[in-house]
Structures are given as structure tokens and as C-alpha cells.
N, C-alpha and C positions, 0 to 999 in steps of 0.2 A: 503494500500500500504506499503511496506517495505521501510524504509528509507536507501538509499545506503549509505550514510556517517555513519550511525549507524551500518550497516552491516559490512562495511570495518574495522570500529574501533573496532568492536567487535571480528572480526576475528584476529586482530593485537595485541589486548591488553595483552592476555596471554604471548605472546612471549616478549613483550616491558617490562612487569613487571618482568619475569624472569631474563631478560638481566640486569635490573637495579639492581636485587638482587644478581648478580654474577654468576647465572646460567642460563641454557637455557633449553626451554621446551624440554624433550625428546621425540620428535615425531619420533619414529622410523619406523612408517609406516604410510603413508597417501593414502587412497584409495578414489578414487572418487571425488577429490576436484578440482575445477575450478582454472585457473590462477588469482592472482599468486600463485605459489607454494613455499614452504620452504625448503632450501636445509640445512640440520643441520649435525655436525659432530664435530670432535676434532683434533686440530693440536698437534702433539707430535715431541719430537726430536729423536736422534738415540738410546737414552737409554728408550724410551717410555715414557718421561716425559712431563708433559703438557708444552706449549710454550704460554705465555700470550702475549697479544697485538699484535698478527700477524694479517697482512692484509690477509684475505681469499676472492679471487675472482674467479669467474665462467666464463671460456673462452669457448664460444659456437662455434660452426662450420659455423655458418652462420654469414653474414655481419650484423652489428647492428649499431643502431645510438644511442647516449645518454651515459649515464655512464655505465661502467662494473659494473656488479652486484657484490658487495663486501660486507664483514662483517669484525668485529674485534674478535679475541678470547679472551675469558674472562680469569680469573685466574686458571680455571680448563682446559683451552685449548678449551672449547667449543665455538661454533659458530653458527649462524642461519641467514640467509638472504634470500631475495626473489629473483626468477627469473620470467620473465613474458612471455617468449614463450618457446614451446617445442623444445628440442634441446638435443645434447649429450654434456656435459659440462667437461672440464678439470678443476679441482679444484685446484688451486696453493695457496701458503701461503709464505709470505716474512716478514721480520722484521729486520730493520737496527739495531734497539737497541740491538736485540739478536744476531744478525751477519748472519742472513739468506737472501741472496739478492733476488732482483726482478727477474723476469723471462726473462732478457736479454740475447740475444746469447753471450754476453760478459762473462756471468758465465756459460756457458753451460757444462763445464767440471765437475762442483759441483752441478749443479742442480739436484734434486732427481727425480725419475719417478712420477710424479703426478697422483693421481686417476682420474678416470672418472666416470661420472653419466649419465645415460639417463634419460631424464624428458619429460613425456607426460601430458595429462591433466587427466589421470586417473591411471597411474601405481603407484606401491608401492616404496616408497623412503626410503632406509635404510641410517642409519647414514655413513658419509664418513671419514675415517681416512686419514689426511694429515700427512705424515712424512717428516720433513725437517733435513737437515744436509747433509753433514758436514758444520761446521762453515766457512764462509769466513774469510780472512784476514781483517784488518781494518787499515787505513792510515789516519792520521791527518795532513793536511798541513797547515802551517802558512806562507801565502804569502805575500811578501813585495816588493815595487818598490826599486830596487837597488840604484838608484839615491837619491831619497828623504827620503828612509828608512821608509816610513809610509806603513801600511798596504794597499793592494789592496781591495778596497771593493765589486768590481765586475768584472766580465769577463766570460771567456769560457775555459772550460776544454774539451778536447778531448782525450778518450782512445780507444785503439784498441789491438787486439792480434796480435803478430807478424806472425803467421801463416795465417792470415786473414786480410791483412791490408787494403784492400778495404771496410771491415765491421767496422764500428766504431760507438761510441756514442759520441755524443757532447752535453755539458750542459751547458747553459749559464744561471747564477745566481748571486746573491748578494753573497759575503763572508764577514759575519759579523766580523768586527776586523780582517779581512784577513783570517779568519779560514775557511776550508773547509774539510769536513770529507767524506769518501766513502769506501765502502766493495770492496775488490780486488778479482780477480780470483785466481784460481790454476797457478802458474808458472808466468813468467815475462809478463808484459804488457807495452806497449808505451803509453806515455802521452805527450800531447802538451797544452800550454797555450796561452791564447789570451787576450787582453784587447779591449776597445771600445773608439775610438776617433770620438765623435759624432755619426754618422751613420756607420762609418767605422771599421771594425774588423782588428785590428793590432796583428800579431802574435808576441809573446815575447819569448826570449830565457831563460831558467829556469837554475839556478845554485844552487847546495846546500851550506851549510855553508863553504866547503873546497874550492869552487871555481869550481867544476866538474859540468859540463853540465849534465843536467837531461834529458835523453831521454827515459830510461827504469827503471822500477821499479818493485820490486817483494817484497811481504809480504807472509810469511807461512801461510798456513790454521790455523785459530784460534788465530793467532798472532796479536800484535798491535804495530803500528810503528808511531812515530811522527818525523816530519822534517821541518825545514825551508826552504823555496822557494824563491829565489831571481830573480825577474824579470827584464831582460834589454832590 
């Protein structure tokens, strides 16, 4: 009798060893294999240069439970990860470090046309090339309390586009030493701040160093901006 743990390990071992070595097994064609299937490919920028440490994910057309199938690109931009059901997948890539945002509608103007791949239990799977770009703007906020002058260590930031104000993204998280960094969309965007008083969310008014109320921000594509935010 075949030991299933040994079988699964033997199927995965070549890919694991290759990833540890900084490369990915070049499975250009997989025919007749049962699930899980392996999606492989390469992430490149607008100049066709490899993008390292990008998170690459497969978005299927069906409702699914559990974690999204994802992998990470290596130094050569190569990636490999498993999918477990037959479907047509859109393959996306993002990297906060490199300036390529996640696939939120907030960034829709600068998101590329991501490729798709159909996966069945027996079709041939070719490498997928995922091209990202342009790079988003980047803003680094230093958030302090106006009265105490101390850093705000946690809170909520809500961002939205002026043309679709009813569609927004709200992020509640810690701000280590009052610092928060995010990628920005093309053009102006609205931003709101809130902190927590026990279980109550308290909206805060934000002002820059000159005392101007902060409501709309804009950072050019590929540019970087740092600013002090004072919450009242």
C-alpha cells in the first residue's frame, strides 16, 4: 500500500527545494496530474525586470472557504503555489515594499490587466507572466495627539475616492510610534482619522504642521511624501 504522506511529500519536495535555492521548478507543462495543481510563473515590472517578494494570488470565480491560494516571488521574479479546485483564476501580484498596491477598488486606476489561467484536473498549465505597474505614490504619516503631543499608537484610517464617496476602505490597526505608511492612488483621495475610547470609535479632526485641516491628499505616482498629522 502506498503511504499517502510519503506520496504528498515526494510531490512537493522538488518545488520546496527549488524555492529554498532561490529558483522555482520550471514546470512549463503539467498533463494528467490530479489536484493540487501548481501554478507557476514570473512577476515583472513595466520594464520587464523581475519583481522580488511580490505576493502572488489566484482569485477564482467560485465562492471559496479558507485562505486565498498565494505564493511569493523570488529574486528572479519566479513563483509557484498550489490550487486545489478546478476554476478559471485571475493571477494578481502586489508589493508594498516595491510600490505595487493590492487589488482594492481604491487603486483601480493604476491596477494592470492581470492575466487569467484555466485549471482543470488534466489540462496543460503554462507559465503565467504577471506584469505590474505603474508604481503607486507612497505616503508616510507621523500621527500625534494635538493636546499631549504624544504619538497615537492605534486607530482607524478611512480612505475613499472623491468620485465614489460611498465606496471606501477602513483600516483599524496599530501605529507603531505613531507611524503609518500606505500606497496612494492616482489623483486626490479623501482621508479620515478616528481613535478608540474603549469600545467607542471617536472621529478625530486632522491638521498638518501649518494648522491646515487635512481632508484631501494627493501623491504623484512613484513619489514619496512624509507628513506630520495632528489629531484633535
